[in-house]
VMD Tcl script that builds the backbone (N, CA, C; Angstrom):
set m [mol new atoms 303]
animate dup $m
set s [atomselect $m all]
$s set {name element resname resid chain x y z} {
  {N N ASP 1 A 64.534 -48.034 46.403}
  {CA C ASP 1 A 65.951 -47.826 46.224}
  {C C ASP 1 A 66.733 -49.064 46.666}
  {N N SER 2 A 67.884 -49.271 46.068}
  {CA C SER 2 A 68.676 -50.459 46.376}
  {C C SER 2 A 69.225 -50.436 47.793}
  {N N ASP 3 A 69.291 -49.267 48.431}
  {CA C ASP 3 A 69.799 -49.208 49.797}
  {C C ASP 3 A 68.701 -49.453 50.830}
  {N N GLY 4 A 67.484 -49.704 50.351}
  {CA C GLY 4 A 66.382 -50.003 51.265}
  {C C GLY 4 A 65.674 -48.778 51.810}
  {N N SER 5 A 66.036 -47.598 51.353}
  {CA C SER 5 A 65.420 -46.381 51.898}
  {C C SER 5 A 64.011 -46.142 51.371}
  {N N GLY 6 A 63.649 -46.768 50.257}
  {CA C GLY 6 A 62.297 -46.622 49.716}
  {C C GLY 6 A 62.045 -45.258 49.095}
  {N N LEU 7 A 60.788 -44.929 48.958}
  {CA C LEU 7 A 60.395 -43.659 48.351}
  {C C LEU 7 A 60.652 -42.504 49.291}
  {N N THR 8 A 60.972 -41.367 48.710}
  {CA C THR 8 A 61.161 -40.151 49.504}
  {C C THR 8 A 60.352 -39.032 48.863}
  {N N GLY 9 A 60.259 -37.915 49.518}
  {CA C GLY 9 A 59.575 -36.753 48.968}
  {C C GLY 9 A 60.505 -35.831 48.198}
  {N N ASP 10 A 61.768 -36.226 48.043}
  {CA C ASP 10 A 62.726 -35.398 47.316}
  {C C ASP 10 A 62.233 -35.134 45.908}
  {N N GLY 11 A 62.163 -33.865 45.549}
  {CA C GLY 11 A 61.743 -33.490 44.205}
  {C C GLY 11 A 60.245 -33.475 43.994}
  {N N ALA 12 A 59.476 -33.769 45.028}
  {CA C ALA 12 A 58.019 -33.804 44.888}
  {C C ALA 12 A 57.466 -32.401 44.639}
  {N N ARG 13 A 56.344 -32.336 43.932}
  {CA C ARG 13 A 55.679 -31.066 43.648}
  {C C ARG 13 A 54.206 -31.199 43.961}
  {N N SER 14 A 53.631 -30.125 44.387}
  {CA C SER 14 A 52.191 -30.068 44.607}
  {C C SER 14 A 51.580 -29.305 43.436}
  {N N LEU 15 A 50.626 -29.918 42.763}
  {CA C LEU 15 A 49.991 -29.291 41.609}
  {C C LEU 15 A 48.536 -28.984 41.927}
  {N N HIS 16 A 48.017 -27.959 41.306}
  {CA C HIS 16 A 46.603 -27.604 41.444}
  {C C HIS 16 A 46.178 -26.896 40.164}
  {N N GLN 17 A 44.893 -26.625 40.038}
  {CA C GLN 17 A 44.397 -26.015 38.812}
  {C C GLN 17 A 44.972 -24.626 38.560}
  {N N ASN 18 A 45.402 -23.941 39.588}
  {CA C ASN 18 A 46.000 -22.622 39.401}
  {C C ASN 18 A 47.467 -22.695 38.998}
  {N N THR 19 A 48.037 -23.896 38.909}
  {CA C THR 19 A 49.395 -24.047 38.414}
  {C C THR 19 A 49.416 -23.516 36.984}
  {N N ARG 20 A 50.321 -22.604 36.701}
  {CA C ARG 20 A 50.328 -21.875 35.432}
  {C C ARG 20 A 50.094 -22.753 34.200}
  {N N ALA 21 A 50.706 -23.906 34.132}
  {CA C ALA 21 A 50.595 -24.747 32.945}
  {C C ALA 21 A 49.170 -25.236 32.680}
  {N N PHE 22 A 48.345 -25.324 33.706}
  {CA C PHE 22 A 47.015 -25.898 33.515}
  {C C PHE 22 A 45.959 -24.902 33.059}
  {N N ARG 23 A 46.255 -23.598 33.122}
  {CA C ARG 23 A 45.357 -22.577 32.581}
  {C C ARG 23 A 43.914 -22.713 33.055}
  {N N ASP 24 A 43.722 -22.943 34.313}
  {CA C ASP 24 A 42.388 -23.101 34.879}
  {C C ASP 24 A 42.402 -22.491 36.277}
  {N N GLU 25 A 41.283 -22.519 36.946}
  {CA C GLU 25 A 41.197 -21.981 38.303}
  {C C GLU 25 A 40.609 -23.013 39.245}
  {N N ASN 26 A 41.121 -23.030 40.482}
  {CA C ASN 26 A 40.539 -23.889 41.505}
  {C C ASN 26 A 39.117 -23.405 41.780}
  {N N GLU 27 A 38.180 -24.317 41.767}
  {CA C GLU 27 A 36.788 -24.007 42.088}
  {C C GLU 27 A 36.261 -25.125 42.975}
  {N N PRO 28 A 35.384 -24.795 43.915}
  {CA C PRO 28 A 34.820 -25.835 44.780}
  {C C PRO 28 A 34.139 -26.924 43.948}
  {N N GLY 29 A 34.406 -28.155 44.284}
  {CA C GLY 29 A 33.738 -29.283 43.634}
  {C C GLY 29 A 34.380 -29.777 42.355}
  {N N ASP 30 A 35.479 -29.171 41.897}
  {CA C ASP 30 A 36.118 -29.612 40.648}
  {C C ASP 30 A 36.756 -30.994 40.770}
  {N N ARG 31 A 37.182 -31.334 41.974}
  {CA C ARG 31 A 37.825 -32.629 42.246}
  {C C ARG 31 A 39.087 -32.833 41.401}
  {N N PHE 32 A 39.898 -31.775 41.308}
  {CA C PHE 32 A 41.171 -31.853 40.599}
  {C C PHE 32 A 42.027 -32.928 41.254}
  {N N GLY 33 A 42.525 -33.851 40.465}
  {CA C GLY 33 A 43.318 -34.955 40.993}
  {C C GLY 33 A 42.515 -36.221 41.185}
  {N N THR 34 A 41.283 -36.246 40.663}
  {CA C THR 34 A 40.458 -37.457 40.758}
  {C C THR 34 A 41.249 -38.662 40.266}
  {N N ALA 35 A 41.945 -38.492 39.179}
  {CA C ALA 35 A 42.839 -39.523 38.641}
  {C C ALA 35 A 44.117 -38.822 38.203}
  {N N VAL 36 A 45.254 -39.475 38.401}
  {CA C VAL 36 A 46.552 -38.904 38.028}
  {C C VAL 36 A 47.359 -39.976 37.308}
  {N N HIS 37 A 47.977 -39.569 36.219}
  {CA C HIS 37 A 48.779 -40.502 35.430}
  {C C HIS 37 A 49.982 -39.748 34.874}
  {N N LEU 38 A 51.118 -40.379 34.810}
  {CA C LEU 38 A 52.299 -39.808 34.163}
  {C C LEU 38 A 52.580 -40.617 32.908}
  {N N ALA 39 A 52.719 -39.914 31.790}
  {CA C ALA 39 A 52.988 -40.576 30.511}
  {C C ALA 39 A 53.847 -39.656 29.659}
  {N N ASP 40 A 54.667 -40.225 28.829}
  {CA C ASP 40 A 55.481 -39.431 27.913}
  {C C ASP 40 A 54.613 -39.088 26.703}
  {N N LEU 41 A 53.891 -37.991 26.792}
  {CA C LEU 41 A 52.928 -37.615 25.759}
  {C C LEU 41 A 53.572 -37.100 24.477}
  {N N ASP 42 A 54.775 -36.558 24.580}
  {CA C ASP 42 A 55.394 -35.943 23.407}
  {C C ASP 42 A 56.675 -36.637 22.935}
  {N N GLY 43 A 56.982 -37.810 23.501}
  {CA C GLY 43 A 58.112 -38.598 23.026}
  {C C GLY 43 A 59.491 -38.083 23.387}
  {N N ASP 44 A 59.581 -37.194 24.397}
  {CA C ASP 44 A 60.891 -36.654 24.778}
  {C C ASP 44 A 61.543 -37.413 25.929}
  {N N GLY 45 A 60.906 -38.482 26.382}
  {CA C GLY 45 A 61.472 -39.287 27.463}
  {C C GLY 45 A 61.162 -38.781 28.865}
  {N N LEU 46 A 60.397 -37.704 28.983}
  {CA C LEU 46 A 60.052 -37.140 30.293}
  {C C LEU 46 A 58.597 -37.444 30.637}
  {N N PRO 47 A 58.304 -37.659 31.924}
  {CA C PRO 47 A 56.921 -37.964 32.324}
  {C C PRO 47 A 56.065 -36.691 32.348}
  {N N ASP 48 A 55.008 -36.685 31.562}
  {CA C ASP 48 A 54.086 -35.555 31.502}
  {C C ASP 48 A 52.843 -35.887 32.326}
  {N N PRO 49 A 52.364 -34.939 33.140}
  {CA C PRO 49 A 51.188 -35.220 33.973}
  {C C PRO 49 A 49.878 -35.161 33.180}
  {N N VAL 50 A 48.997 -36.104 33.494}
  {CA C VAL 50 A 47.633 -36.143 32.978}
  {C C VAL 50 A 46.760 -36.234 34.220}
  {N N ILE 51 A 45.938 -35.217 34.462}
  {CA C ILE 51 A 45.206 -35.124 35.727}
  {C C ILE 51 A 43.725 -34.918 35.464}
  {N N GLY 52 A 42.901 -35.764 36.072}
  {CA C GLY 52 A 41.461 -35.653 35.913}
  {C C GLY 52 A 40.832 -34.722 36.932}
  {N N SER 53 A 39.782 -34.039 36.506}
  {CA C SER 53 A 38.948 -33.191 37.377}
  {C C SER 53 A 37.508 -33.586 37.120}
  {N N ALA 54 A 37.093 -34.682 37.712}
  {CA C ALA 54 A 35.779 -35.254 37.397}
  {C C ALA 54 A 34.619 -34.339 37.740}
  {N N GLY 55 A 34.793 -33.398 38.656}
  {CA C GLY 55 A 33.702 -32.518 39.046}
  {C C GLY 55 A 33.648 -31.205 38.286}
  {N N GLU 56 A 34.608 -30.971 37.406}
  {CA C GLU 56 A 34.659 -29.717 36.627}
  {C C GLU 56 A 33.343 -29.499 35.881}
  {N N ASN 57 A 32.919 -28.244 35.822}
  {CA C ASN 57 A 31.707 -27.862 35.092}
  {C C ASN 57 A 30.490 -28.695 35.499}
  {N N ALA 58 A 30.207 -28.662 36.795}
  {CA C ALA 58 A 29.010 -29.330 37.351}
  {C C ALA 58 A 28.977 -30.828 37.090}
  {N N GLY 59 A 30.148 -31.466 37.100}
  {CA C GLY 59 A 30.192 -32.919 36.957}
  {C C GLY 59 A 30.420 -33.411 35.548}
  {N N ASN 60 A 30.559 -32.507 34.586}
  {CA C ASN 60 A 30.887 -32.946 33.228}
  {C C ASN 60 A 32.318 -33.456 33.173}
  {N N GLY 61 A 33.204 -32.851 33.950}
  {CA C GLY 61 A 34.580 -33.310 34.070}
  {C C GLY 61 A 35.522 -32.692 33.057}
  {N N ALA 62 A 36.814 -32.891 33.308}
  {CA C ALA 62 A 37.870 -32.388 32.427}
  {C C ALA 62 A 39.139 -33.202 32.666}
  {N N VAL 63 A 40.041 -33.142 31.698}
  {CA C VAL 63 A 41.365 -33.752 31.824}
  {C C VAL 63 A 42.386 -32.664 31.517}
  {N N HIS 64 A 43.338 -32.478 32.431}
  {CA C HIS 64 A 44.389 -31.477 32.298}
  {C C HIS 64 A 45.691 -32.188 31.936}
  {N N THR 65 A 46.405 -31.656 30.954}
  {CA C THR 65 A 47.717 -32.197 30.597}
  {C C THR 65 A 48.722 -31.061 30.539}
  {N N ALA 66 A 49.982 -31.385 30.704}
  {CA C ALA 66 A 51.058 -30.412 30.555}
  {C C ALA 66 A 52.302 -31.164 30.090}
  {N N ARG 67 A 53.248 -30.432 29.562}
  {CA C ARG 67 A 54.495 -31.013 29.093}
  {C C ARG 67 A 55.583 -30.725 30.123}
  {N N SER 68 A 56.340 -31.745 30.478}
  {CA C SER 68 A 57.463 -31.589 31.411}
  {C C SER 68 A 58.710 -31.191 30.637}
  {N N THR 69 A 59.556 -30.396 31.283}
  {CA C THR 69 A 60.827 -29.999 30.676}
  {C C THR 69 A 61.978 -30.562 31.500}
  {N N GLU 70 A 63.172 -30.544 30.931}
  {CA C GLU 70 A 64.364 -31.026 31.635}
  {C C GLU 70 A 64.580 -30.286 32.948}
  {N N SER 71 A 64.167 -29.022 33.012}
  {CA C SER 71 A 64.358 -28.227 34.226}
  {C C SER 71 A 63.207 -28.402 35.223}
  {N N ARG 72 A 62.366 -29.406 35.001}
  {CA C ARG 72 A 61.254 -29.777 35.893}
  {C C ARG 72 A 60.126 -28.751 35.890}
  {N N LYS 73 A 60.052 -27.930 34.876}
  {CA C LYS 73 A 58.933 -27.001 34.755}
  {C C LYS 73 A 57.849 -27.644 33.895}
  {N N LEU 74 A 56.623 -27.195 34.088}
  {CA C LEU 74 A 55.512 -27.664 33.269}
  {C C LEU 74 A 55.119 -26.550 32.297}
  {N N THR 75 A 54.943 -26.900 31.035}
  {CA C THR 75 A 54.581 -25.927 30.014}
  {C C THR 75 A 53.492 -26.486 29.111}
  {N N ASP 76 A 53.006 -25.654 28.219}
  {CA C ASP 76 A 52.079 -26.071 27.158}
  {C C ASP 76 A 50.892 -26.861 27.675}
  {N N GLY 77 A 50.255 -26.360 28.725}
  {CA C GLY 77 A 49.114 -27.052 29.298}
  {C C GLY 77 A 47.891 -27.024 28.394}
  {N N THR 78 A 47.099 -28.060 28.510}
  {CA C THR 78 A 45.851 -28.176 27.764}
  {C C THR 78 A 44.787 -28.695 28.709}
  {N N VAL 79 A 43.587 -28.177 28.568}
  {CA C VAL 79 A 42.455 -28.707 29.320}
  {C C VAL 79 A 41.456 -29.253 28.311}
  {N N LEU 80 A 41.118 -30.514 28.467}
  {CA C LEU 80 A 40.134 -31.149 27.590}
  {C C LEU 80 A 38.807 -31.228 28.331}
  {N N PHE 81 A 37.786 -30.641 27.744}
  {CA C PHE 81 A 36.444 -30.675 28.312}
  {C C PHE 81 A 35.569 -31.604 27.475}
  {N N VAL 82 A 34.462 -32.056 28.038}
  {CA C VAL 82 A 33.573 -32.929 27.270}
  {C C VAL 82 A 33.116 -32.237 25.990}
  {N N SER 83 A 32.889 -30.933 26.052}
  {CA C SER 83 A 32.429 -30.203 24.868}
  {C C SER 83 A 33.477 -30.199 23.760}
  {N N THR 84 A 34.778 -30.111 24.118}
  {CA C THR 84 A 35.820 -30.109 23.088}
  {C C THR 84 A 36.042 -31.494 22.506}
  {N N LEU 85 A 35.613 -32.515 23.215}
  {CA C LEU 85 A 35.778 -33.891 22.741}
  {C C LEU 85 A 34.508 -34.440 22.091}
  {N N GLY 86 A 33.436 -33.660 22.125}
  {CA C GLY 86 A 32.181 -34.103 21.516}
  {C C GLY 86 A 31.425 -35.136 22.340}
  {N N ILE 87 A 31.667 -35.166 23.644}
  {CA C ILE 87 A 30.980 -36.108 24.538}
  {C C ILE 87 A 29.713 -35.448 25.050}
  {N N SER 88 A 28.643 -36.186 25.096}
  {CA C SER 88 A 27.374 -35.658 25.605}
  {C C SER 88 A 27.501 -35.346 27.095}
  {N N THR 89 A 26.874 -34.256 27.524}
  {CA C THR 89 A 26.872 -33.892 28.944}
  {C C THR 89 A 25.664 -34.483 29.661}
  {N N GLU 90 A 24.872 -35.235 28.980}
  {CA C GLU 90 A 23.692 -35.845 29.602}
  {C C GLU 90 A 24.124 -36.897 30.619}
  {N N GLY 91 A 23.597 -36.795 31.820}
  {CA C GLY 91 A 23.897 -37.784 32.856}
  {C C GLY 91 A 25.214 -37.568 33.583}
  {N N THR 92 A 25.784 -36.399 33.539}
  {CA C THR 92 A 27.063 -36.072 34.170}
  {C C THR 92 A 28.149 -37.118 33.882}
  {N N PRO 93 A 28.846 -36.983 32.775}
  {CA C PRO 93 A 29.842 -37.981 32.374}
  {C C PRO 93 A 31.071 -38.083 33.276}
  {N N GLU 94 A 31.407 -37.024 34.035}
  {CA C GLU 94 A 32.575 -37.039 34.926}
  {C C GLU 94 A 33.862 -37.451 34.219}
  {N N LEU 95 A 34.144 -36.794 33.079}
  {CA C LEU 95 A 35.389 -37.011 32.371}
  {C C LEU 95 A 36.561 -36.809 33.326}
  {N N GLY 96 A 37.522 -37.685 33.292}
  {CA C GLY 96 A 38.679 -37.573 34.170}
  {C C GLY 96 A 38.583 -38.443 35.418}
  {N N THR 97 A 37.508 -39.228 35.508}
  {CA C THR 97 A 37.368 -40.131 36.648}
  {C C THR 97 A 38.414 -41.235 36.605}
  {N N HIS 98 A 38.687 -41.757 35.402}
  {CA C HIS 98 A 39.663 -42.824 35.222}
  {C C HIS 98 A 40.600 -42.438 34.080}
  {N N ILE 99 A 41.886 -42.654 34.291}
  {CA C ILE 99 A 42.878 -42.410 33.260}
  {C C ILE 99 A 43.802 -43.622 33.244}
  {N N SER 100 A 44.054 -44.164 32.065}
  {CA C SER 100 A 44.985 -45.285 31.976}
  {C C SER 100 A 45.902 -45.056 30.779}
  {N N GLY 101 A 46.948 -45.787 30.721}
  {CA C GLY 101 A 47.863 -45.583 29.612}
  {C C GLY 101 A 48.878 -46.629 29.597}
}
mol reanalyze $m
mol bondsrecalc $m
mol representation Tube
mol addrep $m
C-alpha cells in the first residue's frame, strides 16, 4: 500500500475441499493447497482460484477451480482428475503439484 502499511488479512478467506464450490471432501493425504494460483478463468475481470491437491486419489492428484463473483462468493466449481484429463496414473503423477499461468 502507498501508506506503507503493506499486506493485511482484510478480506482473506480460508478455503478447503469441503468449501461448497469445490464439490469434494477433505481426506487425509490429499494435500489440498499444494499449489495455488489466481487467474481470470472466465474473462469477467475477477480472480478465480485454481488449487492443486497433489495427494488426491493416492497421489494421482487433482486441480480444483471455481468462479469468483462480485459478492466474493465462489461458484461453479470443477475438479479435474488425471482420469478426466487422460493422464496415465502410472508412477503417481501428482497432478496439481505445480500451477502456472
